[in-house]
C-alpha positions in Angstrom: -0.5 53.3 14.2 -3.5 54.3 16.2 -6.4 52.0 17.1 -9.3 52.0 19.4 -8.8 48.3 20.0 -6.3 47.3 22.6 -3.0 45.7 21.5 -1.8 42.3 22.8 0.8 44.1 25.0 -1.9 46.3 26.5 -4.2 43.3 27.2 -1.4 41.3 28.8 -0.4 44.3 31.0 -4.1 44.8 32.1 -4.3 41.1 33.0 -1.1 41.3 35.0 -2.5 44.4 36.9 -5.7 42.6 37.6 -3.9 39.5 38.8 -1.7 41.6 41.1 -4.8 43.3 42.5 -6.5 40.0 43.2 -3.4 38.6 44.7 -3.1 41.5 47.1 -6.9 41.3 47.9 -6.4 37.7 48.9 -3.3 38.7 50.9 -0.9 36.4 49.1 2.7 37.4 48.8 4.3 36.8 45.4 6.2 33.9 47.0 3.1 32.3 48.5 1.1 32.6 45.3 3.8 31.2 43.1 4.4 28.3 45.5 0.7 27.5 45.8 0.1 27.7 42.0 3.3 25.7 41.1 4.7 28.6 39.1 8.2 29.9 39.5 8.5 33.1 41.5 10.4 34.6 38.6 7.5 33.9 36.3 5.0 35.6 38.6 7.3 38.6 39.2 7.9 39.0 35.4 4.2 38.7 34.7 3.3 41.4 37.2 6.1 43.6 35.9 5.8 43.1 32.1 2.6 41.1 31.4 4.7 38.3 29.9 3.9 34.7 31.1 3.4 31.3 29.6 -0.1 30.2 29.0 0.5 27.2 31.3 1.6 29.4 34.1 -1.3 31.8 33.7 -3.7 28.8 33.7 -2.1 27.5 36.9 -2.5 31.0 38.6 -6.1 31.2 37.5 -6.7 27.7 38.8 -5.3 28.7 42.2 -7.7 31.7 42.2 -10.6 29.4 41.3 -11.2 31.5 38.2 -10.1 29.1 35.5 -13.8 29.1 34.3 -13.2 32.6 33.0 -11.5 31.1 30.0 -14.7 29.3 29.0 -15.6 32.0 26.6 -12.2 32.3 24.8 -12.1 31.2 21.2 -15.6 29.9 21.0 -16.8 29.1 17.4 -19.2 31.8 16.3 -22.4 31.0 14.5 -22.5 32.3 10.9 -25.8 34.2 10.3 -25.9 32.8 6.8 -25.9 29.3 8.1 -28.8 30.1 10.4 -30.8 31.5 7.5 -30.3 28.3 5.6 -32.2 26.4 8.3 -35.3 28.5 7.6 -35.2 28.6 3.8 -36.0 25.9 1.3 
């Protein structure tokens, strides 16, 4: 099946690539980053290789990078335009 939208696998691999790039930019080895974040080295290596990681481990890594706030916009409740129209009608 073809889609213009990325798949969950593609998104997780993109996140892993970005995290690896940030880790290298900060000059952390995999061992150092895993230790500082409180994540197993195997989890970090698997994430960077496959994109698979537990949510808890991902959040710990983001916290170490001081980027946990980037999750603030995930799963926000969207306003329904019909509900807004009701405010202005009788």
